[in-house]
Residue, then its C-alpha position, 0 to 999 in steps of 0.5 A: x193182696x194181688x195174689x190172694x184177690x187173682x186166687x181168689x177170682x180165679x175160684x170165683x170165675x168158673x163157678x160164677x160162669x156155670x151159673x150164668x151158662x145155666x140160666x142161660x140154657x134154663x131160659x132158652x129150654x123154657x122159651x122154647x117151651x112157651x114157644x113151641x104152642x100154636x100161639x108161637x106168632x103171639x108171643x112173637x108179637x109180644x117180645x118184639x113190643x115190650 
């Protein structure tokens, strides 16, 4: 039983970690795209307020 769980986790972890990394990259990329216009000061203030 434990071996099956370990094998399942071993197969699942790389997939989940890659998905999390992809989400983080997308979030950072979108945030940079949003904060790149001249209004980046306003977006920074709103981000600090929330």
